[in-house]
N, C-alpha and C positions, 0 to 999 in steps of 0.2 A: 323778408315778409312773414309776418308774426301770424299766421293763419292759426297755429296752435292755441294760441290765448282765446279767440273766438270760438273755436271748437271745444275747448274746456268750458268756456261760459256757458253754452248751451247744453252741455253735458250736465253741469251744475243744475240748469234750470230744469232738465228733464228729472233729474235726481230728486231735487227738492220738491217739485211737484207731485212726482209719484209717492214720496213719503208721506205728503200730507194726504194726498187723495186715498190712500190706502185706509185712512181711517181709524190708525192705531192711535191709541191714547192711554193713559195712564188712569184713566176712570176706574180700572177694576184693581189696582195696586192693593187697596184695602183687604180685596177678598183673595186676590192670587199673587200677592208680593211678599217676598221674605228678604228684607233688607237690613243690614247690618247698620249699626250695632245691635246684636240681639240680647236684650237687656233682661230676659228672663229665661228660664231653663224648659219653658214651653213655647210654643208659636200660635199666636192666636189665631191664624188663618189655616194652619197646616196641623195634621197628626203624625206623630212621630211613631215608626215601627222598628223594633229590633235595636240593634247597637248604634245610638246616636248620643252624641255628646254636643250640648249646646253651650257656648260660651260668648262673651260679648262681641268677639271679632269674626267667629265663624261657627259653622255646623260641621262638626266631626262624625264621618261614618266609619264604622268599623273599631274605633277607639285604638288604633294603631296596634291591635293585637292579631294573632294569627287567625284567619279563617272566620271573621266576623263579618256581619253584613247589617245594613240598617238604610231606612228610606223615610222621606217626608212625603206625604200626599195632600194637596189641597183638599178642604174640608168640603167645598161644593163643586160641582161639575161645572165646566165652562159653558156658557151661552153662546160662545162665539163661533161663527164658521171660517172666520180667519183670525190669525193670532201670530204673536211674535214672543219668544223666550229670549230674554238677556240674563245668562247664567255666568256667575265668575267664580273659578275654582282654582285650587292649588293642590298638586299632588306632589309630594316629597317623598324620600326614601332612599334605601340601598340600591345599588346598580340592578339587581334581579327583582325588584319590588312590584307588587301587583295588589290586587287584580283589575280593579279600575272603578269607573263611575258610569252612571247613566242618566239620561234625561228622559221623562216618559210622558205620553199623551195616551192614556190608557183606560178602558173601560172598568179595570179592577184595581184596587189599592192594596197592595200587600207586599211583603218582603220575599226574597227567595235566592236562589244559586246564580242568578243573571246580574252581575253587577249589583247585587243587592236588591234587586227586583224580582217579583215572581216570575217563573218559567209559566209558559203556555197561556202568555198574557194576550189580550185582544186590543190592538191598538199600535202605536208606534214607539220605537224605542231608539234613542240615539247613544249607542254604545261607545264609551271611551275604555278601550282594553289597551292596558298598559303591559300585560304579559304574554310572552311568546309561548303559548301552550303547544303548537305544533312544530317550533323549532325552524321555522321557515324565514325568520328574518322579517316578517311582515307585521311588526308591533313596534311602538305603540302605534294605535289606528282608531280612528273615528269611523263609525259605520252608521247607516241608517238600516233598520231591520222592522218589517210589518209582519205582524202576526194575527192570526183568526181566532186564537186560542187553542189550536191544535198541534202546533208545533213545538217541539223541544229543541231549546238553543244547543248548537253544538260546540260544546267548551273545547273538544279535543282538538277541533280545527279551526278554532277562533272564529267560529260562524261562517267558516267557507261555504259559499253556495246558498246562503240564507240572506245576505245583506243586499240590498240593492243599489247601494252606493257607499262610497267610502274614500278616505283620503289618510295616507301615512302621515304622522306628524308627531314629533315628540311634545310629550305634555308634561314631563316629569321633571322636576328640580330646575324649573324657568326661573330666570332672574324676577321676572313679574308675574302676576296671577295670569292665568288664561281666561279670556272672555270668550264664550260660545253665543252666538246669535241664530235663533232657529227660526224662520220665518215660513208660515204657510199660509198661501193666499190663492185661493181659486184653483186649488188641486195642485199647485206648485209648492215645492218644498225646497228651502235652500237652507244649509248650515255655512256659517262663516266663523272665522277665528280670527282674535286680536290678542297677542301675547307680548305687547310692548307699548301700547297708547292707551290702555285703561278704557278700551271699548270705544275709540274715536277712528280708527283705522282699520277695517276687517278686510282679511283675504279669504277668498272663497275655498271652503273644503269640498263641497258637492252640491248639485243642483239636480231635480228630477220632477218632472211634469207627470200628471196622470195619478198623483197619490190622492186616495179618496179617505177623507178622515171626517166623521160626522162630528156635530157639535154634541156636548152632553158627557165627555169624557173627562178625566182628572189630571191635572199636571202633577209631576212628581220627580224627585231626585233621589238618586240612591248611590250606594258605593259598597264595596265589598273588598276584603283583603284576602291574600292567601297565605302560603307558609312562610313569605318574606314581605311581611305588611307594610304597606305605605300609609302616609298620613293622607286622607283622601276629606279635603276640606270645600266646602260650600262658602264663599264670602259674600255672595249677594246674588238676589234673585229677583227679577222682575217679569210679569207676564203681561202682554199688550194685547187688547182685545179689539175687533174690527169687524163690522157688519154682523152685529146681534142675530141670533136665529129669528127672533120676531122680525126683524127688518127685512130677513130673507124671505119669510113667508107672506109678507106683505109686498114684496117686489118693490120695496123703496130703494130711492137712489141713494147710493153711497155717500157718506159725508165729503164735503169739499172743505178745502181751506178756507180759514178766515179772511176778512179784508185786511187785517193786518198782515197776513202771511203774504198775501198778493203785493201790498206796499212794501214789504221787506224785500221780496225778490225783485220786484220792479227796481227798486232804489239801488241794489246791487248791479243789476244789468245796466242801467243808466250810468253808473259810476265807471263801470268797465267799458262802455262804448265811448263815452267821453274822454277817456284815458287812451283808446286807441285813437281818437281824433286828434288829441294833443300831442301823441307821439308822432305822428305824420306831420303835423302843420309845421313844426321846425325844420323838417327836412324839404318841406315845398316853399315855405317862406325864407329867403336867404338872408333878409335884413331889411330894415325900413328906412335906411339913409340912402340919399343919392348915390353917395359914393360907392356903397356896397352893390347897388343896383347896377352902376355902370362897369363894374369888374366881372359880371357874371358872363359867361361865355356860352358858345353855342353847346360845348360839351356839358355844361351845368344844366343847361335846358334839356338835353337828350337824358340826363341822370333823372331829371325831374319828371320826364315822360314815364320812366320804369317806374318811379315810385308812386307816382298816382294810379299808374295801371295796376300796381300792387295793391293800392285800396280798393280798385273795382275788383280785383281777384278776391280779396278778402271778404267783401261784401257778397260776392256771388256765392261764396262758401257758406256764408251766414243763410243766404236764401236756400240753399241745398239742405242745410242742417235742419231748418224750420219746417221744410217741406218733408225731410225725412222723419221729423216727429210725428207729422200728421199722419204719414202712412203707418208707422208705427202703430199709432193709437188706433187706425182702421183695422190692422190685423189682429191687435191684441184685444180687440172688443173692450177697451178701456174707456167708456164713454164718461165715466166721472172725471177722469183724469183728462181726456178732451176739453169738458167744460171749464175746467179749471185753466189750463192752458189757454183757452179762448178768452176768458175773463184777462189774464194775465197779458196777452197779446194786445188787447184793446188798451189796457193802461199804458202799456211798453209804447205803443203807437203815437198815444198822446204826449208821453215823454219826450220821444224822438222828435217831434215837430218842434220843441225847445232848442235843438241844436242846429236848427237852420240858419240862425244868425250867425253861429261858428263857420259853417259852410260859405257863407255869403262872404266872409272875410277872407278865406282863400281864394274864392273868384277875384276879388278886387286886387289881392297881392300878385295873383297869376297874370293878370291883365297888365299890372304895372311892369313885370319884368317883360312882357311881350313888346310893349312900348319902348323899354329903354335898350332893349339888346336885338340888334340885326331885324328891323322893323319888316325888311322884305324876304327874310329868309322863312324857311319852314320851321316853325315851332310845334310845340306837342300837340298832337291830334287829340288827345283824350282830355288834358287840362282840368280845371276845376268843375267845368260843366259835367264831365263824365263822373267826377267824384259825387257831385249833387244829384245827378240823376241816378246813378247806380244805387246810392244811399236810399233814396225813396222808392226805386223799382225793387231792389232787392227785398228790403223791408216789407213793402205792400203786397210783393208777390208771393213771400212767404206766409204770411199773416192771412192772405186771401185762401190760400191754399189749406192752412189750420181751419179757417173760419168754414170754408165749405165742408170739410170734414167733419166739424163740430155740428153744423145744421143739421146734416144726414144722421148724425149720431143721437142729437137731441130728440129727433122726431120719435126715435125708439121708445122713449120714456112718455110720450103723449098718448 
């Protein structure tokens, strides 16, 4: 019983819908993106501070020389209340190299001793600390630190007691560049890493809720060497923005996915469901010829019972998954996500109606088997009627649950 495929299918729907509903776009890349190749010694959208070398393939901080730091800072502040950073970096050097790099969302733009950024900053720093200053074996590490402009970074103990979350992760001398994805949505901050698929498959580093960051700060990247200098390179940087400050003030509804997004997702769901049906049909239909039908025994029909029941179980799982999505939307107050899933559900329901003909074929084949083998014996209680009804009940029940949630959520926007 391949329930896992159905579960994965709806996990994909939730992820794809959430991604679109978050409103992230590359509309601000011109203002807040630094994308390789870097063809000039200056960056049109960023200011350089300190020891920064720009080449066509990378931005190098610290010049591979001891105790030097540098940074780049966006020239304009962010207008977005939600945002996402994609930064591809590469750190190389000897066994004891350091000091590290950092991603910033800060009120101030300056260089300093904190991985090339200024101390006593106001805002968020994602520190990539490669050197074990306190000798406790807790480096390399990636840490999130908030500062209100009054706290000095504790270098001697690698920020012990100052970071709100972090993870231990080797970031030096990797076979491939490391991509960091930093997402900030509705006071939730998540940091994810990918060191092998060029930003296609991320693993979680840390996630925290209750992180309050205002719009109007600057994005930055910095790096600093120590007595054993590493090569600290930024290979690519993109900043995605969602929910501009002006939209927040007007209480506007967040952007939803386009009709094309819905069609693409629905087509993939339709394909997956049709594949599930095709997978079970050969097991249910033993053959079209009379000779094959006559050879079917009671044990075969018993096996058929089990297989059809497994289809019903699978469809029940689908219903539970859809209902779970609706409940999740309710708890997370994701009304825009709910609206998008509602539209997706309506289109998916229409497409599923087209599969009824295939289900009717299963009914006919099962009826043929019942007439050919032991007409007076007890055959499957479930049959294709169960398959047909379970398909309709599971799908309709799930989407009615979603629709009910959506109707309640949409009223809040009126």
